[in-house]
Residue, then its C-alpha position, 0 to 999 in steps of 0.5 A: m871903091t873908097g870911101i865916102s862913094r861906098i859908102l854912097d853905093f846903090n847896093t850900099i843903100v839898099a842893104s840899109i833901108g833892109v837893116i831898118m825895115a829889119t828893125m823896125s820889123l823886129i821892134t813890131g814882132i816884140q812888143t805884138v808877143r808882150q801883148d794882148i792880143g786885142s791891143a796887137m790888131m794894128m801892130v799885127k799889121m805894122h809887123k806884117l807889113d813890114g816884114y813882106v818889104t824886108c822880104q822884097i829888099y832881101i830879094a833885090v839886095a840879094v838879086l843885086s849882089l849876084s849879079n855884081g860878084g857872080f853866081k857864084l855858089w857860096p854866095v848863091i847857098g848864102w842867098i838862099a839860106g838867108l831865104v830858108l830862113i824867111i821861110v822858117k820864122i813865117a813857118v813857126v810864127r803861124n805854128i802855134k806850138f812852135r811860137k814862142y821861138s819866134s823871136r829867137l827867129g827873129i833876132m836871128l834874121f835881125l843878126s843876117w840884116l847885120f852881116i848884110i850891112y858889115r858884107h855891103i858896105t866894107 
């Protein structure tokens, strides 16, 4: 594919929506950490919804990518590693002792989405 047809590809559009949702989730997550619990309840709900939708889009992009490119070993390992990163972030956030690392993991998730976009556009 060339130029504009590559940008209008379905996989690219879904991956772009995923990076937008990941950005929203990162921003709401950082804002939630910086506010007190009482005023941040709506932000927490919004962050959870963004996270669920982003995770579903991640799985959809993984399935679309693997179905188009074939189930080769390294792409499967890459997609599973990204899913493990999402699961680790959820586990870290739920553990009060390690919660201080959640923003770093959120940034890592955002960077993984940027890599996904890079792989699907070029």
